[in-house]
C-alpha positions in Angstrom: 91.0 47.7 -74.0 89.7 51.3 -74.3 91.2 53.9 -76.5 93.3 56.5 -74.7 93.2 60.1 -76.1 95.7 62.9 -75.5 95.0 66.5 -76.3 97.5 69.4 -76.0 96.6 72.9 -74.8 93.0 72.5 -76.0 90.6 75.0 -74.6 87.4 73.1 -74.9 86.1 69.8 -73.8 83.3 67.5 -74.9 79.8 68.7 -73.7 79.3 65.2 -72.1 82.7 64.9 -70.6 82.5 63.2 -67.3 85.1 65.5 -65.8 83.0 68.5 -66.7 79.8 66.8 -65.4 80.9 65.2 -62.2 84.6 66.0 -61.7 85.3 62.4 -62.7 89.0 62.4 -63.2 92.3 63.4 -61.6 95.1 65.8 -62.3 98.7 66.9 -61.3 100.5 70.1 -61.5 104.2 70.2 -62.6 106.6 73.0 -62.3 108.5 73.7 -65.4 111.8 75.4 -64.4 115.0 76.0 -66.2 113.9 73.9 -69.2 112.9 71.0 -66.8 109.8 69.3 -65.7 110.4 68.8 -62.0 109.7 65.4 -60.3 108.0 64.1 -63.5 108.4 60.5 -62.4 106.7 61.2 -59.1 103.8 63.0 -60.7 103.3 60.1 -63.1 103.3 57.7 -60.3 100.7 59.8 -58.5 98.6 59.9 -61.6 98.7 56.2 -62.0 97.7 55.6 -58.4 94.8 58.1 -58.6 93.6 56.5 -61.9 93.6 53.2 -60.3 91.9 54.5 -57.2 89.0 56.0 -59.4 89.0 53.0 -61.7 89.9 55.0 -64.9 91.2 52.8 -67.4 94.2 54.8 -68.5 97.1 52.5 -69.7 99.0 54.3 -72.4 101.4 55.8 -69.8 104.5 55.5 -72.1 102.9 57.6 -74.9 101.6 60.0 -72.4 105.0 60.6 -70.9 106.6 61.0 -74.5 103.9 63.6 -75.3 104.5 65.4 -72.1 108.4 65.6 -72.7 107.9 66.8 -76.2 105.5 69.4 -75.0 108.0 70.5 -72.3 110.8 71.1 -75.0 108.4 73.5 -76.7 108.1 75.6 -73.7 110.4 78.8 -73.6 109.9 80.1 -70.1 109.3 78.8 -66.6 105.6 77.9 -66.2 103.1 75.5 -64.7 102.2 72.2 -66.8 99.0 70.6 -65.8 97.9 67.0 -66.8 94.3 66.3 -66.3 92.8 62.8 -67.0 89.1 62.6 -67.5 87.2 59.4 -67.7 86.0 60.6 -71.0 82.6 61.2 -72.7 79.7 59.5 -70.7 76.4 61.1 -71.2 73.8 61.6 -68.4 74.0 59.5 -65.3 76.4 58.8 -62.6 77.3 55.3 -63.6 80.4 55.3 -65.7 80.3 53.5 -69.2 82.9 50.6 -69.6 83.2 52.0 -73.1 84.2 55.5 -72.1 87.5 56.5 -73.8 89.7 58.4 -71.2 91.2 61.8 -72.2 94.4 63.3 -71.0 94.6 67.2 -71.4 98.1 68.7 -71.2 98.2 72.5 -70.8 100.6 75.1 -69.7 99.8 78.2 -67.6 102.0 81.1 -66.3 103.5 80.8 -63.0 101.6 82.6 -60.2 102.8 86.1 -59.5 103.6 85.1 -55.9 104.6 81.5 -56.7 107.5 81.5 -54.2 106.8 84.0 -51.4 109.6 84.3 -48.7 107.2 83.3 -46.1 103.5 83.2 -45.2 101.1 83.8 -42.4 98.3 81.5 -41.8 94.8 81.4 -40.4 92.6 78.5 -39.6 89.6 78.2 -42.0 85.9 77.3 -41.1 85.7 75.3 -44.2 86.2 71.6 -43.4 87.7 68.7 -45.5 85.4 66.0 -46.3 86.3 62.6 -44.6 86.2 60.0 -47.5 88.9 57.3 -47.1 88.3 55.9 -50.7 89.3 59.3 -52.2 91.8 60.3 -49.5 95.2 61.3 -50.9 93.9 61.5 -54.6 94.1 64.7 -56.5 90.7 64.2 -58.0 89.0 66.9 -60.1 86.0 67.6 -57.6 87.9 70.5 -55.6 84.8 72.3 -54.3 86.1 72.3 -50.7 89.1 74.2 -51.9 87.1 76.6 -53.8 84.9 77.3 -50.8 88.1 77.7 -48.8 89.5 80.2 -51.2 86.4 82.2 -51.1 86.6 82.2 -47.4 90.1 83.5 -47.6 89.3 86.2 -50.1 86.6 87.5 -47.9 88.9 87.6 -44.9 91.5 89.5 -47.0 89.0 91.9 -48.1 88.1 92.6 -44.6 91.8 93.5 -43.9 93.1 90.2 -42.6 96.9 89.7 -43.1 96.8 86.1 -43.6 98.3 84.6 -46.9 96.4 81.2 -46.7 94.2 79.1 -44.5 94.8 75.8 -42.9 92.0 73.3 -43.3 90.6 70.8 -40.6 88.9 67.4 -40.8 85.5 67.0 -39.0 87.6 65.9 -35.9 89.2 69.3 -35.7 92.6 68.3 -36.7 94.7 70.5 -39.0 95.5 68.6 -42.2 96.6 70.9 -45.0 96.3 74.3 -46.4 94.0 75.3 -49.4 96.5 74.1 -52.1 99.4 72.9 -50.1 100.5 70.3 -47.7 101.6 71.3 -44.1 104.6 70.4 -42.0 105.1 71.6 -38.4 107.6 71.2 -35.6 106.7 70.3 -32.1 109.2 69.3 -29.5 112.0 69.8 -31.9 110.7 67.2 -34.2 109.0 67.7 -37.7 105.6 66.2 -38.4 103.1 66.2 -41.2 99.4 65.4 -41.0 98.0 62.1 -42.4 96.1 62.1 -45.7 94.6 58.7 -45.4 91.1 59.9 -44.6 91.0 63.3 -46.3 93.6 65.6 -47.8 95.9 65.3 -50.9 99.2 63.2 -51.0 101.2 65.9 -52.6 104.3 65.0 -54.8 106.4 67.6 -53.0 105.1 66.4 -49.6 106.5 62.9 -50.3 109.8 64.3 -51.6 110.3 66.4 -48.5 109.5 63.4 -46.4 112.3 61.5 -48.1 114.7 64.5 -48.0 114.2 64.9 -44.2 114.8 61.1 -43.6 117.8 61.1 -45.8 119.3 64.1 -44.0 118.9 62.4 -40.7 116.2 64.7 -39.4 113.4 63.1 -37.4 110.1 63.3 -39.1 106.7 61.5 -38.6 103.2 61.6 -39.8 100.8 62.8 -37.0 97.8 65.0 -37.0 97.8 68.4 -35.3 94.7 69.2 -33.1 93.6 72.8 -33.3 94.0 73.0 -29.4 97.6 72.3 -29.6 98.4 75.0 -32.3 100.2 77.1 -29.6 102.8 74.4 -29.2 104.1 74.7 -32.8 107.6 75.9 -33.0 108.0 76.1 -36.7 106.2 75.2 -39.9 106.3 75.3 -43.7 104.1 74.5 -46.7 104.8 72.4 -49.8 103.5 72.0 -53.1 105.0 71.5 -56.6 104.9 75.1 -57.7 106.3 76.8 -54.7 108.4 73.9 -53.3 108.9 74.9 -49.7 107.4 78.0 -48.1 108.3 78.9 -44.5 105.4 79.9 -42.2 106.0 83.2 -40.2 103.0 83.1 -38.0 99.7 81.2 -37.5 96.4 82.7 -36.0 93.7 80.7 -34.3 91.4 83.7 -34.7 92.1 85.0 -31.3 95.9 84.9 -31.0 99.0 85.3 -33.3 101.6 82.7 -32.8 105.1 83.8 -34.2 107.2 80.8 -35.5 110.9 80.1 -35.9 111.7 80.9 -39.5 115.3 79.6 -39.4 114.3 76.0 -39.0 111.8 76.0 -41.9 114.2 78.0 -44.0 117.0 75.1 -43.7 114.2 72.8 -45.1 113.6 75.1 -47.9 117.3 75.4 -48.8 117.8 71.6 -48.6 114.9 70.9 -50.8 115.8 73.7 -53.4 119.5 72.4 -53.6 118.4 68.7 -54.0 116.1 69.7 -56.8 118.9 71.7 -58.5 121.0 68.6 -58.4 118.5 66.5 -60.2 118.6 68.7 -63.2 
């Protein structure tokens, strides 16, 4: 059994760390609010699934959770806590060594200035998601598609666009997610969220919202949204662990702006916020 290593708030990594060389690892981002690490059990479950999917031999989950809890108790303000698991030191070459010792890096970061906006306006990006079923759903460390999408967004905003984020499509032209958030939309008075079984990230908050909607008796299903049917969307919201739920005010396809119903998405925002408060 390989040794597992845990490092806290360490600014440097080894020169031959495979996460640095190849993006060979996975991570999760946890909101620390009111002295509480939100949905910590779900984040650990996702990390376990992603390590298994990538074949990373991390087995010391009890110790990792204990270290994380201790780390959280030392935090004095709301922030973002990131856990990144690298396969470890590996040297040159793609093939991972069976002797590699996985490393978990735990770090804290300030909350983004606009971590919880009242609502957002979205565009549809030209940057496409990569169709790879074996990696789909995993929050692996290679996020170059998202980096390119954020660059695309920055250029649009610099040119005067009023959009706050971009929706990303798969090669078939189906809208899957935003640059760093999952996407929910309403059509025919029913909530849907795109599949993430070929591309995209299975977000912790996405899964939590799916459960909350079902528990509250609201119809919700997993269904992709084609670019052509964008005008049929009645309401929408984004989810991630930091901002929880953010209503979408409008979406543009590059030619037309579609104004959405904010009241429906605000109801979901309140529902999720209230249930998270109750968990504390």
